Every structure is written in C-alpha cells, then in structure tokens.
C-alpha positions in Angstrom: 0.0 0.0 0.0 1.4 3.4 -1.0 -1.4 5.8 -0.4 -1.5 6.6 3.3 -4.6 6.2 5.3 -5.6 9.2 7.4 -5.8 6.9 10.4 -5.1 3.2 11.2 -6.7 2.0 14.3 -5.2 -1.0 16.0 -7.9 -2.9 17.9 -11.6 -2.8 17.5 -12.8 -2.3 21.1 -15.4 0.4 21.6 -12.8 3.1 22.0 -11.2 2.2 18.7 -14.5 1.9 16.9 -15.8 5.1 18.3 -12.6 6.9 17.2 -12.8 5.4 13.8 -16.5 6.2 13.4 -16.0 9.8 14.4 -13.1 10.1 11.9 -15.1 8.4 9.1 -18.0 10.8 9.6 -15.6 13.7 9.0 -14.5 12.2 5.7 -11.2 10.8 6.9 -9.9 7.6 5.3 -9.8 5.0 8.1 -8.6 1.4 8.5 -9.4 -0.7 11.6 -7.3 -3.8 12.1 -8.4 -6.5 14.6 -6.4 -9.6 15.5 -9.5 -11.5 16.6 -12.0 -12.9 14.2 -14.7 -10.6 15.3 -15.0 -6.9 16.2 -15.7 -5.4 19.6 -13.3 -6.7 22.2 -15.3 -7.0 25.4 -18.3 -5.6 23.5 -19.2 -8.8 21.8 -21.0 -12.1 22.2 -20.4 -15.8 21.5 -22.7 -18.6 20.5 -23.2 -22.0 22.1 -25.9 -24.0 20.4 -28.9 -21.8 20.1 -27.7 -19.4 22.8 -25.9 -16.1 22.3 -24.1 -15.1 25.4 -23.2 -11.5 26.1 -19.5 -11.3 27.2 -19.5 -8.2 29.4 -22.4 -5.7 29.0 -25.0 -5.5 31.8 -26.4 -2.0 31.3 -25.3 1.3 29.7 -25.8 4.3 31.9 -27.7 7.5 31.0 -28.1 6.9 27.3 -31.9 7.6 27.1 -33.2 10.6 25.2 -32.0 13.8 26.8 -29.6 12.0 29.2 -25.9 12.8 29.5 -24.4 10.0 27.4 -27.0 10.0 24.7 -25.1 12.9 23.0 -22.1 10.7 22.5 -24.2 8.0 20.7 -25.7 10.8 18.5 -22.2 12.3 17.8 -21.1 8.8 16.6 -24.2 8.4 14.4 -25.6 5.4 16.2 -28.2 6.8 18.5 -31.1 6.2 16.1 -29.7 2.8 15.0 -30.1 1.2 18.5 -33.3 0.0 20.3 -32.5 0.7 23.9 -34.4 -1.4 26.5 -34.8 -0.1 30.0 -35.5 -2.7 32.8 -38.4 -2.1 35.1 -36.1 -1.5 38.0 -32.3 -1.0 38.3 -31.6 -4.1 40.4 -32.9 -6.4 43.1 -30.6 -7.0 46.1 -31.0 -10.1 48.3 -29.7 -9.6 51.8 -29.8 -11.8 54.9 -32.6 -9.8 56.6 -34.3 -8.1 53.6 -34.8 -7.8 49.9 -34.2 -4.4 48.3 -35.8 -3.5 45.0 -33.7 -0.5 43.7 -35.7 1.7 41.3 -34.4 4.1 38.7 -34.2 7.7 39.9 -32.3 9.2 42.8 -35.5 10.5 44.5 -37.2 7.1 44.1 -34.1 5.4 45.6 -34.1 7.7 48.6 -37.8 6.9 49.2 -37.3 3.2 49.1 -34.3 3.4 51.4 -36.2 5.6 53.8 -38.9 2.9 54.2 -36.2 0.5 55.4 -33.9 3.0 57.2 -36.0 6.1 58.1 -33.3 7.6 60.2 -31.0 7.8 57.1 -33.3 9.8 54.9 -31.5 13.1 55.3 -28.1 11.6 55.0 -29.0 9.8 51.8 -30.5 12.9 50.3 -27.3 14.8 51.1 -25.2 12.1 49.6 -27.3 12.1 46.5 -26.8 15.8 46.2 -23.1 15.4 46.6 -23.1 12.8 43.9 -25.1 15.0 41.6 -22.6 17.8 42.0 -19.6 15.4 41.4 -21.2 14.0 38.3 -22.0 17.4 36.8 -18.5 18.7 37.6 -16.7 15.7 36.4 -18.2 15.8 32.9 -18.1 19.5 32.7 -14.4 19.3 33.4 -13.9 16.2 31.3 -15.7 17.6 28.2 -13.5 20.7 28.4 -10.3 18.9 29.1 -7.6 18.2 26.6 -7.5 14.4 26.9 -5.0 14.3 24.1 -2.5 16.7 25.7 -0.1 15.6 28.4 -1.4 14.2 31.7 -4.9 15.5 31.8 -6.0 13.8 35.1 -5.1 16.6 37.6 -6.7 19.2 35.4 -9.9 17.2 35.0 -10.2 16.5 38.7 -9.1 19.8 40.2 -12.6 21.3 40.0 -13.7 18.5 42.4 -11.2 19.7 44.9 -10.5 17.6 47.9 -13.2 15.1 46.9 -10.7 13.6 44.5 -8.3 13.0 47.3 -10.4 11.1 49.8 -11.9 7.7 49.6 -15.5 6.9 48.8 -15.8 5.2 52.2 -14.9 8.5 53.9 -17.6 10.5 52.0 -20.3 7.9 52.6 -19.4 7.6 56.3 -19.8 11.4 56.6 -23.4 11.1 55.5 -24.6 7.6 56.5 -24.5 6.1 60.0 -26.3 2.7 59.6 -23.8 0.0 58.7 -26.4 -1.8 56.6 -26.9 1.2 54.3 -23.1 1.5 53.9 -23.0 -2.2 53.0 -25.6 -1.7 50.3 -23.7 1.2 48.8 -20.5 -1.0 49.1 -22.3 -3.6 47.0 -22.3 -1.2 44.0 -18.6 -0.6 44.6 -17.6 -4.2 44.7 -20.2 -5.7 42.4 -20.1 -3.1 39.6 -16.8 -1.4 40.0 -14.7 -4.2 41.4 -13.2 -2.5 44.4 -14.3 -1.8 48.0 -15.2 1.7 49.1 -11.9 2.2 50.8 -9.9 1.7 47.6 -12.1 4.0 45.4 -11.5 7.7 45.3 -14.8 9.5 46.0 -15.4 10.6 42.4 -14.8 7.1 41.1 -17.8 5.9 43.1 -20.0 8.9 43.1 -19.9 9.6 39.4 -21.0 6.2 38.0 -23.3 5.5 41.0 -25.2 8.7 40.3 -25.2 8.1 36.6 -26.8 4.7 36.9 -29.0 5.6 39.8 -30.3 9.0 38.7 -30.8 8.2 35.0 -31.0 4.4 34.9 -29.4 1.7 32.8 -30.3 0.5 29.3 -29.6 -2.6 27.2 -29.5 -2.5 23.4 -31.7 -5.0 21.7 -29.2 -7.4 20.2 -26.7 -6.8 23.0 -23.4 -5.1 22.7 -22.9 -6.7 19.3 -25.7 -4.4 18.0 -23.7 -1.4 19.1 -20.6 -2.8 17.5 -22.4 -3.4 14.2 -23.8 0.1 14.3 -20.4 1.6 14.7 -18.9 -0.6 12.0 -21.7 0.5 9.7 -20.8 4.2 10.3 -17.1 3.5 9.5 -18.0 1.7 6.3 -20.6 4.4 5.3 -17.8 6.9 5.6 -15.5 5.0 3.3 -13.5 3.3 6.0 -12.5 -0.4 6.2 -12.4 -3.0 9.0 -10.2 -6.0 8.9 -10.6 -8.9 11.3 -8.1 -11.8 12.0 -5.5 -9.2 11.1 -3.0 -8.4 13.8 -0.6 -5.5 13.9 3.0 -6.5 14.6 4.8 -3.2 14.3 4.3 0.5 14.3 6.9 2.1 12.1 8.5 5.2 13.6 10.9 7.6 12.0 12.3 10.6 13.8 9.9 10.0 16.7 6.8 10.1 14.4 4.6 7.1 13.6 4.1 6.8 9.9 3.0 3.2 9.1 1.6 0.0 10.6 2.9 -3.4 9.7 0.5 -6.3 9.7 1.0 -10.0 10.5 1.2 -10.9 6.8 4.0 -8.4 6.3 1.9 -5.7 4.7 2.9 -2.2 5.6 0.1 0.3 5.7 1.2 4.0 5.6 -0.7 6.2 7.9 -0.8 9.9 8.8 -2.1 8.9 12.3 -2.0 5.7 14.3 -4.5 5.0 17.1 -3.8 2.1 19.5 -6.9 0.7 21.1 -5.0 -2.2 22.6 -3.5 -2.0 26.0 -0.7 0.6 26.1 1.5 -2.2 27.3 1.3 -3.6 23.8 3.3 -0.7 22.6 6.4 -2.3 24.1 6.0 -5.0 21.5 4.8 -2.8 18.6 7.5 -0.2 18.8 11.3 -0.6 18.8 12.7 0.4 22.3 15.0 2.9 20.7 12.0 4.8 19.2 10.4 5.2 22.6 11.0 7.6 25.5 12.5 5.5 28.3 10.6 7.6 30.9 7.3 6.7 29.2 8.1 3.0 29.2 9.1 3.3 32.9 5.7 4.9 33.7 3.9 2.1 31.9 5.8 -0.4 34.0 4.4 1.2 37.2 0.7 0.7 36.2 -1.2 -2.3 37.4 -4.1 -3.9 35.5 -7.6 -3.5 37.0 -9.8 -6.2 38.4 -10.8 -9.2 36.2 -13.7 -11.6 36.4 -14.9 -15.1 36.6 -18.1 -15.4 34.5 -20.5 -18.2 34.3 -23.1 -18.4 31.5 -26.0 -20.8 31.5 -28.4 -21.6 28.7 -31.6 -23.1 30.2 -33.8 -25.6 28.4 -37.0 -23.7 29.4 -38.0 -20.4 31.0 -37.6 -20.1 34.7 -40.5 -21.5 36.6 -40.4 -18.7 39.1 -41.7 -15.6 37.4 -39.4 -12.8 38.6 -40.0 -9.3 37.1 -36.7 -8.1 38.4 -34.2 -7.6 35.6 -30.8 -7.6 37.4 -30.4 -9.4 40.7 -27.4 -9.3 43.0 -27.5 -12.1 45.5 -25.6 -12.3 48.8 -25.3 -15.1 51.2 -25.8 -14.3 54.9 -22.1 -14.6 55.7 -21.2 -11.7 53.3 -17.9 -10.1 53.8 -17.5 -6.6 52.3 -13.8 -6.9 52.3 -13.1 -6.4 48.6 -12.4 -8.9 45.8 -8.9 -10.1 46.7 -9.9 -13.2 48.7 -11.4 -15.1 45.7 -14.1 -16.3 48.1 -16.9 -17.2 45.8 -19.1 -18.2 48.7 -19.0 -14.8 50.3 -18.3 -12.2 47.6 -21.1 -10.2 46.0 -22.4 -11.5 42.7 -24.1 -9.9 39.8 -26.7 -12.3 38.4 -28.3 -11.2 35.2 -31.5 -12.6 33.6 -31.8 -11.0 30.1 -35.2 -12.5 29.5 -36.6 -10.2 32.1 -36.1 -7.4 29.6 -38.4 -9.2 27.2 -38.6 -12.6 25.5 -36.9 -11.3 22.4 -33.6 -11.3 24.4 -33.3 -15.1 24.6 -34.2 -18.0 22.2 -37.9 -18.9 22.1 -38.8 -21.3 24.9 -35.4 -21.0 26.6 -33.7 -18.8 29.2 -30.3 -17.4 30.0 -28.4 -16.6 33.2 -25.1 -14.8 33.4 -23.2 -14.6 36.7 -20.2 -12.3 37.3 -17.7 -12.5 40.1 -15.2 -9.6 40.0 -11.8 -10.4 41.5 -8.1 -9.5 41.7 -6.3 -11.4 39.0 -3.1 -11.5 41.0 -4.9 -13.2 43.9 -6.6 -15.5 41.4 -3.3 -16.6 39.9 -1.7 -17.2 43.3 -4.7 -19.3 44.4 -4.7 -21.2 41.1 -1.1 -22.2 41.6 -2.1 -23.8 45.0 -5.5 -25.1 43.9 -5.5 -26.5 40.3 -9.2 -27.2 40.6 -10.0 -23.6 41.4 -12.0 -23.0 38.2 -14.2 -26.0 38.8 -14.6 -25.3 42.5 -15.6 -21.7 41.9 -18.1 -22.7 39.2 -19.7 -25.2 41.6 -20.0 -22.5 44.3 -21.6 -20.1 41.9 -24.1 -22.7 40.7 -25.1 -23.4 44.3 -25.6 -19.7 45.0 -27.7 -19.2 41.9 -29.9 -22.1 42.9 -31.1 -19.9 45.7 -32.7 -17.7 43.1 -33.7 -20.5 40.6 -34.3 -23.7 42.7 -34.7 -26.0 39.7 -31.6 -24.6 38.0 -29.6 -27.8 37.6 -32.2 -29.7 35.8 -32.7 -26.8 33.3 -29.0 -26.3 32.3 -28.6 -27.1 28.6 -25.4 -25.2 27.9 -22.8 -24.0 30.4 -19.7 -21.9 29.8 -17.1 -20.4 32.1 -14.5 -17.7 31.6 -11.6 -16.8 34.0 -9.0 -14.0 33.9 -6.9 -16.2 31.6 -9.8 -16.5 29.2 -10.3 -12.8 29.0 -6.6 -12.2 28.6 -6.5 -14.6 25.6 -9.6 -13.2 24.0 -9.0 -9.4 24.4 -5.2 -9.2 24.9 -5.8 -7.2 28.1 -3.0 -8.0 30.6 -4.3 -10.3 33.4 -7.7 -10.2 31.8 -8.2 -6.6 33.0 -11.8 -5.4 32.4 -11.5 -1.8 33.5 -8.1 -0.8 32.1 -5.6 0.4 34.8 -6.1 -0.4 38.5 -6.8 2.8 40.4 -6.4 3.6 44.1 -8.0 6.1 46.4 -5.8 9.1 47.3 -3.8 9.0 44.1 -5.1 11.6 41.7 -2.0 11.6 39.4 -1.6 8.7 37.1 -5.1 7.3 37.1 -5.2 7.3 33.3 -2.8 8.0 30.6 -3.6 10.8 28.2 -4.4 9.9 24.6 -1.2 11.5 23.5 2.1 9.5 23.5 5.7 10.7 23.2 5.6 9.6 19.6 4.1 12.1 17.3 1.1 10.8 15.4 0.6 7.9 17.8 -2.5 8.0 20.1 -4.3 5.9 22.6 -8.1 5.3 22.9 -10.2 3.2 25.2 -10.5 2.2 28.9 -6.8 2.9 29.5 -7.2 6.6 28.8 -9.5 9.4 30.0 -12.2 9.4 31.2 -11.9 5.7 32.1 -13.6 2.3 31.8 -17.2 1.3 31.2 -19.1 1.4 27.9 -20.2 5.0 27.9 -16.8 6.3 29.2 -14.9 4.3 26.5 -17.2 5.6 23.8 -16.7 9.1 25.1 -13.0 8.6 25.0 -12.9 7.4 21.4 -15.4 10.0 20.2 -13.5 12.9 21.7 -10.2 11.7 20.2 -11.7 11.1 16.8 -13.1 14.6 16.8 -9.7 16.1 17.7 -7.9 14.1 15.1 -10.4 15.0 12.5 -9.7 18.7 13.3 -6.0 18.1 13.0 -6.3 16.3 9.6 -8.6 19.0 8.3 -6.2 21.7 9.4 -3.3 19.8 7.8 -5.2 19.5 4.5 -5.8 23.2 4.4 -2.1 23.9 4.6 -1.2 21.6 1.8 
C-alpha cells in the first residue's frame, strides 16, 4: 500500500471503533485492524448451540433521550440505530434480613431506602446531592479537558477539589450512620466497580453511581454486538474499512513520528495517524525500544491492570418456573464479607446475576432462558490461588451454581449449555493484561496517574479506550474514542488546508 490512510486504528474495542466512526464521519480515510476474528473486544457475544451469550455488558448508563451520554451516541451516528431497552427497576438485592428493590431515579431510591432506614433519609439525600454535583462537575471538566495533551488527570479532577483526594468510604461515612446502608452502597462498589469503598476515590464511586441511579441503565436490543455493528456501519458508510483476523505486529516510527503499521502478513500500511486501542503495554511489542521515550516506558511499567472476572453463562432448556419481574439481581449469602475482591471467596463475595429474559422474551431464544453470573476479583490473587489449587475454576463454578440455585431452585435440571471464563480466558480473548476489564487499577488518594492521556511521546501515535480518560465502562470508553476522533479530524482538516 502506498497511499497513506488518514488513520489506522489498532484494535476494535469500543474506544477504537468510536474513534474510527468519528473520523469516518468527518471524511477521513480510516482502517481498523483487529487480530481477533470478530470486532468489539469486550463488547461482543459468543454462541453455544442456540444461545448467544453477552460477554460483558450489563447496562449502559444514561443513554436515554435527553440524558448525558446520549449525546455521545448521536455524535457517533448510532443513537437512532439502537433500540434501547430499560428494565423495570435497576436491580434487586438479596440480603440476609431483607430484599431491596432498587428503582431508577435518585429520588425514588431515597424513598425506598427511607422505608427500610427512616433515620438515614436526610443523610442519603445529602449524599445524592453530593453525587449529583460530582457527576456534573466531572463531565463539565472532562468535556472541556484536553485528553489528548499531556497528563490531563489533575486538570480534569481539580474542580472536584478535595473530593478527589479522599476515599468513597470517607464520603459515605460522613453522610450515613447505619452500617447496613453502607453495605448496600458498598455492593455497587464491589459488584459493579470491582473495588471496596476504601480503595475507590470518592469521584470514582459517586460519578458512576449517580449516573446509573439517577438516569438508569439501558440494554440495546441485540446486545453489545448491535452497538458494534452500528459503529462498524458508520465506519463503512464513511468509506472506511475494517479487517478482522489481522493483527498489527509493528508501528513504524521515523524521527519520533509514527508513519505506518505493519500487519502480521508483512503488509505495511502507511498512515498519517495511528491509534492504539489495545493495552498501552502492547506498545512495548509494537515499537522498537530505541524509538520510545524510556521515561514513558518506565511509567507504563508502574501501572497495574484492574480487576478481572470469573463469569458463568447458563443456557436453560426452558424459561424459569419462578416468574421474577426483576431484571438484574445481586444475591448475597448471609455470611457476606464486604472486604473487597482479593480473597477469591466465591461463597462470600457479592455476585451480579443477570436474567436477560426479564427485559423481554426477544432477548433469549424462544422457549429458553439465559443466566449470566459475574464475580469480580483481583487477577493476581486468582493466579496465586490457582497455583495452589489447580481445581479452582471447577470449585468456583460449583459454588456459583449453588448460589444461583437460591434464586432458581430447579436450575440444575434446566441447564442445557454451560460456559465459564476466567481471567486467563479474558486475557487470551482481548489481549488485556491479566484479563483486566477496566483498564488500569486505580487507588484512592492518588489523583495523578489514574489514566494516561491519549497523546504519547511519539508524534502521530495516540491511545483510545479504557486505559485513557475518562476511564472504563461502555459509555466512558465511547466518550474517550469519540473525543479523540473529533480532535484528530480537526488536525487532519487543518493539515489538509495547509497543503
């Protein structure tokens, strides 16, 4: 290939696809290369028999009409292409002494909690107001921040003041006295974000919690694969191309500027811009060490991958006999321990148990049912335990099955298809180190270095996805890719005017 592409995107996760779609809509000539045989990274599904199993998506926050993240879908040209389904309630929590049905809407949540814990009404209202302010300030700062320039994290978080320097636990404890209420809030931290309150900086908890709680979550009909198809259609409609089963092996650099991408078959694709949607750690393999700033490589070495997951998918031979209108259940045994995810204790940790059929029968095969169970965990602790306990995968699977039987008593006799993924599975499938699902690991009290900026020390080489601002999660990753694509489109347009 001799005519350079305006941009070559390495990896087709949502950040890379969003960047490519935004560039293609601007008229840029874009090529996306993906080493796997399907697009999407974690935003994809796999088939076993008649069942399509969603790999990662539970719900997308605040993407309804007029809600904060809907603008991103519209900017990417996919808002009208998706049918977004909203469950009747946000989730259903099973606790030793009560069941809590969590509705959409912050006010509705506060009312429900007040029926169980009347003395906490004022504190929860104040916490909700604090979360609303943090959410608004975070995205006001984020939308105005130059994610592509330098280390943008401090500038993005500085408007949040001291809130960014204290833990979520400290903020919650300042508003809530009842330990049971704190435990329920901790369930969102460990079950959805993968870290206990003590290890999350306050904005890391307050911003996504408010987004889901205040606006609600949505699931696209057809799953995350429908979102990926819509983004791919935008890329193709703009004249771009997408290649699967095509890995990148080298980014060619000359005088500290990226100018081409070499593919596994030896093809060299000239490019004015290169976007890496893979883990930034992959750059150590894609770029010759002499072409990279040693300080940048040293910084990469200091980062740790985020939590990973053990996930169990079950295809059931018939619909559940117990009619449960609740869409997303989190079940906890009485001996719950809110001590994080490092113990790999499947009998005690919080689980996310998803029943897609509760959104409507069209989400599962006719006459069948599906259950997806997620256990977030520290991949380092998992590997250490696996070395001591070779049967760990089987043992954890059995424990998860026993716990789900508390929700679906006749579960065992209904199982038609069963699949399990571990951190090793996710690492092989996505290439994310240690099977990371949220990019970098983050810790409370450390504002600097939460995320890399999109810009790298090599001119013309950029990063997109969960490893960059504003972070992990479907909507955040889409926002990351869209913002970078818009910036690169402006750069390409300005360059064209000067030629």
